[in-house]
C-alpha positions as CSV (number, residue, x, y, z in Angstrom):
1,M,2.9,-21.1,9.6
2,K,0.4,-22.9,7.4
3,I,-1.0,-22.6,3.9
4,I,-4.7,-21.7,3.8
5,D,-5.2,-21.1,0.1
6,K,-3.5,-21.6,-3.3
7,I,-4.6,-19.5,-6.2
8,G,-3.3,-20.4,-9.7
9,N,-0.9,-23.1,-10.9
10,K,-0.4,-25.4,-7.9
11,A,2.1,-27.5,-9.8
12,L,4.7,-24.7,-9.4
13,L,5.2,-25.7,-5.8
14,S,6.7,-29.0,-6.8
15,R,9.4,-27.2,-9.0
16,E,12.9,-26.2,-8.0
17,K,12.4,-22.8,-6.5
18,T,14.6,-19.7,-5.9
19,L,13.5,-17.2,-3.2
20,F,14.3,-13.5,-3.7
21,L,15.0,-11.5,-0.5
22,C,15.8,-7.9,0.0
23,S,15.9,-5.6,3.0
24,K,13.2,-2.9,3.2
25,Q,15.5,0.1,2.7
26,T,16.9,-0.6,-0.8
27,P,19.2,2.1,-2.3
28,I,18.2,3.0,-5.9
29,G,21.7,2.2,-7.1
30,L,21.0,-1.5,-6.5
31,Y,18.2,-1.7,-9.1
32,D,20.6,-2.3,-12.0
33,N,22.1,-5.4,-10.2
34,V,18.7,-6.8,-9.3
35,F,17.2,-6.4,-12.8
36,R,20.3,-7.8,-14.5
37,W,19.5,-10.9,-12.5
38,T,15.8,-10.9,-13.4
39,D,16.7,-10.5,-17.1
40,S,18.9,-13.7,-16.8
41,L,15.9,-15.8,-15.9
42,S,13.6,-17.8,-18.3
43,E,10.5,-19.9,-18.2
44,K,12.6,-22.8,-17.0
45,D,13.1,-21.0,-13.6
46,C,10.6,-20.6,-10.8
47,V,11.0,-17.6,-8.4
48,C,9.3,-17.2,-5.0
49,C,8.8,-13.6,-3.7
50,F,6.9,-11.4,-1.4
51,N,5.2,-8.1,-2.2
52,S,5.6,-6.1,1.1
53,T,8.3,-3.6,0.1
54,E,9.0,-1.4,-2.9
55,M,11.9,-3.6,-4.2
56,E,9.9,-6.8,-3.8
57,S,7.0,-5.2,-5.7
58,E,9.3,-4.1,-8.5
59,V,10.9,-7.6,-8.8
60,L,7.5,-9.2,-8.9
61,K,6.5,-6.9,-11.8
62,A,9.8,-7.6,-13.6
63,L,9.3,-11.4,-13.3
64,L,5.7,-11.2,-14.6
65,V,6.6,-9.0,-17.5
66,A,9.5,-11.4,-18.4
67,R,7.0,-14.3,-18.1
68,V,9.1,-16.1,-15.5
69,P,7.0,-18.6,-13.5
70,T,6.4,-17.0,-10.1
71,I,5.1,-17.9,-6.7
72,L,3.8,-15.0,-4.6
73,F,3.5,-15.5,-0.8
74,V,1.0,-13.3,1.1
75,M,-0.3,-13.3,4.6
76,N,-4.0,-14.0,5.5
77,R,-5.5,-13.1,2.1
78,F,-4.7,-11.9,-1.4
79,T,-5.9,-8.3,-2.0
80,D,-4.2,-7.2,-5.2
81,V,-7.1,-8.6,-7.3
82,N,-7.0,-5.9,-9.9
83,N,-3.3,-6.3,-10.9
84,M,-3.2,-6.8,-14.6
85,Q,0.1,-8.6,-14.8
86,I,-0.8,-11.0,-12.0
87,E,-4.2,-11.9,-13.6
88,Q,-2.6,-12.5,-17.0
89,A,0.1,-14.7,-15.5
90,R,-2.5,-16.6,-13.5
91,Q,-4.6,-17.2,-16.6
92,E,-1.5,-18.5,-18.5
93,D,-0.6,-20.9,-15.6
94,R,2.7,-19.2,-14.8
95,M,1.6,-17.8,-11.5
96,L,0.7,-19.2,-8.1
97,I,-0.4,-17.2,-5.1
98,V,0.1,-18.9,-1.8
99,V,-1.8,-17.5,1.2
100,L,-0.2,-18.2,4.6
101,K,-1.6,-17.8,8.1
102,R,0.2,-17.8,11.3
103,D,-0.6,-20.8,13.5
104,E,2.2,-20.4,16.1
105,P,1.3,-19.1,19.5
106,K,2.2,-15.6,20.6
107,G,5.8,-15.4,21.8
108,K,7.2,-17.6,19.1
109,G,8.5,-14.7,17.1
110,A,7.4,-11.9,14.8
111,T,5.1,-12.9,11.9
112,P,7.5,-11.6,9.1
113,R,10.3,-13.7,10.6
114,L,8.2,-16.8,10.8
115,R,7.0,-16.3,7.2
116,N,10.5,-15.9,6.0
117,E,11.6,-19.0,7.8
118,Y,8.8,-21.1,6.3
119,V,9.4,-20.0,2.7
120,L,13.2,-20.4,3.1
121,S,12.5,-24.0,4.2
122,I,10.7,-24.9,1.0
123,C,13.1,-23.2,-1.5
124,Q,16.3,-24.7,-2.9
125,H,18.1,-21.5,-3.7
126,V,18.2,-17.9,-2.4
127,V,19.1,-14.7,-4.2
128,C,19.5,-11.6,-2.1
129,G,19.6,-7.9,-3.1
130,Y,20.8,-5.6,-0.3
131,I,20.6,-7.3,3.1
132,N,21.0,-5.2,6.2
133,K,23.3,-7.2,8.5
134,N,21.6,-5.7,11.5
135,G,18.1,-6.7,10.3
136,S,16.0,-9.8,10.9
137,V,16.7,-11.5,7.5
138,F,20.5,-11.8,7.7
139,P,20.6,-14.3,10.6
140,L,18.2,-16.6,8.8
141,L,20.8,-17.0,6.0
142,A,23.6,-18.1,8.3
143,G,25.1,-21.5,7.3
144,R,23.3,-21.8,4.0
145,A,25.4,-22.6,1.1
146,D,22.8,-21.8,-1.5
147,V,22.7,-18.1,-1.1
148,V,23.8,-15.6,-3.8
149,F,24.3,-11.9,-2.8
150,L,23.9,-9.5,-5.8
151,T,26.0,-7.0,-4.0
152,E,28.0,-6.9,-0.8
153,D,29.8,-3.5,-1.2
154,S,28.0,-0.4,0.0
155,Y,29.6,1.8,-2.6
156,L,27.9,-0.1,-5.3
157,M,24.6,1.0,-3.9
158,A,25.4,4.7,-4.6
159,A,26.0,4.1,-8.3
160,E,23.0,6.0,-9.5
161,Q,22.5,8.6,-6.8
162,V,23.2,11.5,-9.2
163,E,20.1,12.2,-11.3
164,H,20.6,13.9,-14.7
165,R,17.8,16.3,-14.7
166,E,16.7,16.2,-18.3
167,R,13.3,17.5,-19.0
168,W,10.6,14.9,-19.5
169,K,8.7,15.1,-22.7
170,V,4.9,14.7,-22.9
171,A,5.3,11.6,-25.0
172,E,7.5,10.1,-22.4
173,D,5.0,10.8,-19.7
174,K,2.3,9.1,-21.7
175,V,4.4,6.0,-22.0
176,L,5.3,6.0,-18.4
177,L,1.7,6.4,-17.2
178,R,0.5,3.7,-19.5
179,M,3.1,1.2,-18.4
180,Y,2.8,2.3,-14.7
181,Y,-1.0,1.7,-14.6
182,A,-0.6,-1.6,-16.5
183,D,1.5,-2.8,-13.5
184,M,4.6,-3.3,-15.7
185,G,7.1,-1.8,-13.2
186,I,10.1,0.4,-13.2
187,H,12.4,-2.0,-15.0
188,A,10.1,-2.3,-18.1
189,I,9.8,1.5,-18.2
190,H,13.6,1.8,-17.9
191,K,14.1,-0.4,-20.9
192,K,11.4,1.3,-22.9
193,L,12.5,4.9,-22.3
194,S,16.3,4.4,-21.6
195,R,15.9,6.6,-18.5
196,T,17.8,6.0,-15.3
197,Y,16.0,4.1,-12.5
198,L,16.3,7.2,-10.3
199,S,14.8,9.5,-12.9
200,I,11.9,7.2,-13.5
201,Y,11.4,6.6,-9.7
202,N,11.2,10.4,-9.1
203,R,9.0,11.0,-12.1
204,I,6.5,8.4,-11.0
205,R,6.3,10.0,-7.6
206,A,5.8,13.4,-9.2
207,I,3.0,12.7,-11.6
208,T,1.1,9.7,-10.0
209,Q,-0.7,9.0,-6.8
210,S,0.3,6.2,-4.5
211,E,-2.0,3.3,-3.8
212,E,-2.4,4.6,-0.3
213,V,-3.7,8.0,-1.6
214,L,-6.0,6.3,-4.1
215,K,-7.5,4.1,-1.4
216,G,-8.0,7.2,0.8
217,R,-9.8,9.0,-2.0
218,E,-12.0,5.9,-2.7
219,F,-13.0,5.8,1.0
220,E,-13.8,9.6,0.9
221,D,-16.1,8.9,-2.1
222,Y,-17.8,6.2,-0.1
223,V,-18.3,8.3,3.0
224,L,-19.6,11.2,0.9
225,G,-22.1,8.9,-0.7
226,M,-23.6,8.2,2.7
227,F,-24.9,11.8,2.9
228,D,-28.1,12.8,1.2
229,I,-26.8,15.9,-0.7
230,Q,-29.4,17.4,-3.1
231,N,-29.5,20.6,-5.1
232,D,-31.0,23.4,-2.9
233,G,-31.2,20.9,0.0
234,P,-30.4,21.7,3.7
235,L,-27.0,19.9,3.4
236,V,-24.1,21.5,1.5
237,L,-20.6,20.2,0.9
238,Q,-18.5,23.3,1.4
239,E,-15.0,22.0,1.2
240,W,-13.3,18.8,-0.1
241,Q,-9.7,18.8,0.9
242,G,-7.4,17.1,-1.7
243,D,-4.0,16.1,-0.3
244,K,-1.4,17.5,-2.6
245,S,2.4,17.3,-2.4
246,T,5.6,17.0,-4.4
247,G,8.5,15.3,-2.8
248,T,8.9,16.8,0.7
249,V,6.8,19.9,-0.1
250,R,3.3,19.7,1.4
251,P,0.8,22.6,1.8
252,E,-0.2,23.5,5.3
253,N,-3.9,22.8,4.7
254,N,-3.2,19.1,4.0
255,S,-3.6,18.6,7.7
256,N,-7.2,19.9,7.6
257,P,-10.2,17.4,7.7
258,D,-11.2,16.0,4.3
259,L,-14.8,17.1,4.2
260,V,-16.5,20.3,5.6
261,F,-20.4,20.4,5.5
262,R,-23.0,23.0,6.3
263,Y,-26.4,21.9,7.5
264,N,-29.0,24.5,8.2
265,N,-26.3,27.1,8.9
266,K,-24.3,24.8,11.2
267,E,-21.0,23.5,10.0
268,F,-19.2,20.2,10.8
269,A,-16.1,18.5,9.5
270,I,-15.3,14.8,8.7
271,E,-11.8,13.3,8.5
272,C,-11.9,10.0,6.5
273,K,-9.5,7.1,7.1
274,W,-9.5,3.5,5.9
275,R,-7.3,0.7,7.1
276,D,-7.1,-2.9,6.1
277,N,-6.8,-3.8,9.8
278,L,-6.3,-2.2,13.2
279,G,-2.6,-2.6,13.8
280,K,-0.7,-1.9,17.0
281,D,0.5,1.5,15.6
282,L,-3.0,2.9,15.3
283,G,-2.3,5.5,18.0
284,N,0.8,6.8,16.2
285,D,-0.8,6.5,12.8
286,M,-4.1,8.3,13.4
287,F,-4.3,9.7,16.9
288,S,-0.8,11.0,17.5
289,P,-0.6,14.2,19.7
290,K,0.4,16.2,16.6
291,K,-2.6,15.2,14.6
292,L,-5.0,15.6,17.4
293,K,-3.5,19.1,18.0
294,N,-4.3,19.9,14.3
295,Y,-7.9,18.7,14.7
296,K,-8.3,20.7,17.9
297,A,-6.9,23.9,16.3
298,F,-9.1,23.5,13.2
299,S,-12.2,22.9,15.3
300,E,-11.6,25.9,17.6
301,S,-10.6,28.3,14.8
302,R,-13.5,27.3,12.6
303,E,-15.9,26.7,15.5
304,M,-17.2,23.4,14.3
305,P,-17.0,19.8,15.5
306,V,-14.5,17.4,13.9
307,T,-15.1,13.7,13.7
308,I,-12.8,11.0,12.3
309,V,-14.6,8.2,10.4
310,L,-12.4,5.1,10.2
311,G,-13.3,2.3,7.9
312,V,-11.9,-1.0,8.8
313,S,-11.3,-4.1,6.7
314,G,-13.2,-5.0,3.5
315,E,-12.4,-2.6,0.7
316,P,-12.3,1.3,0.8
317,C,-15.4,1.3,-1.3
318,N,-17.2,-1.2,1.0
319,P,-15.7,-1.4,4.5
320,D,-16.8,-4.1,6.9
321,C,-17.2,-1.8,9.9
322,F,-16.5,1.8,11.0
323,M,-15.0,3.5,14.1
324,L,-16.1,7.0,14.9
325,Y,-13.8,9.2,16.9
326,H,-14.4,12.8,18.1
327,W,-11.2,14.6,19.0
328,R,-12.5,15.7,22.4
329,R,-13.1,12.0,23.5
330,L,-10.7,9.3,24.3
331,T,-13.0,6.4,23.4
332,L,-14.0,5.0,20.1
333,L,-17.5,4.1,19.0
334,C,-17.4,1.0,16.7
335,L,-20.4,0.4,14.4
336,K,-21.1,-2.3,11.8
337,L,-21.8,-0.9,8.4
338,N,-25.6,-1.4,8.6
339,L,-25.7,0.3,12.0
340,L,-23.7,3.2,10.8
341,Q,-25.9,3.7,7.8
342,S,-29.1,3.6,9.9
343,S,-27.8,6.0,12.5
344,F,-25.9,8.3,10.2
345,I,-28.5,8.9,7.6
346,P,-31.7,7.0,8.6
347,S,-33.9,6.2,5.7
348,K,-32.3,8.9,3.6
349,A,-33.6,11.5,6.1
350,L,-30.4,13.2,7.3
351,M,-30.0,13.4,11.0
352,P,-28.7,16.8,12.4
353,P,-25.0,16.3,11.6
354,C,-23.7,18.4,14.5
355,S,-25.1,15.8,16.9
356,F,-23.0,13.2,14.9
357,G,-20.0,15.4,15.3
358,E,-20.5,15.5,19.1
359,R,-20.5,11.7,19.6
């Protein structure tokens, strides 16, 4: 593991550092213990953390709101460039973003484990939230005398599992939304509204859209912008599917393609997906038998071709390249952005979209 970039106050690396670690599945009842620890810190401390799980993200936000000097470790590149709290902390020299890159050959271990080993090696103290003893983090802590566990008893983690279902007022929702979109985190909202962490967590899920959903919508906007849709023109956007759900309740039509067009009385459908990279789970993520079955059923019932447009890397509003997939085929057609634009809508003269759907 090697450092390829440092963004912010590089002097923080020379300070005495505490690493916060927490397993991915963090019970909501642990939040009180974790944030009691973050509240005990001051500008004299320096905390290292990651931002790859919900708990890590919330701890990072709590540290920044409390103005605790923080070092954030990320892999390959820093992408959260619009985070208000990170930008303010960086401008005030209380933030350092360290970008790591794997340099070990394959077979030397999983990347998250190698990352954890590296950061542990440069930190003098470790504070742990809930650590799964069967997970990959626990063995790394064996033999270290500088580790503090915020809880070891499983019953403590159920402390806030019962939610008092008091009706949320409009004024409270306004405060929650303002603080949520200012990247202040669940702990700051808890202190402001005196609501339980569980209640706030559930309310956020009920009235906001996740970053994944927002990125998906941004990519849909981008794909839609590639079509030359004009008033009274031959191309008409007939349907724009918006994914809606609350908790575990999801409407059946969420599985339909995002966009349905009509071009000179011929219809075709587009499913839009954007991914930061092509991970090994691409098949299960996008091309699982269940999802392909849904596309097939939709295509046959509506008698129209369905094509998946996958944007890869870059940003949802400006992907580096695309992959086109028609559900009848087993192969992918990969196109750079300029090639896609020239073949998709050459010189603003729309090609017959049904031929696109049959690629």
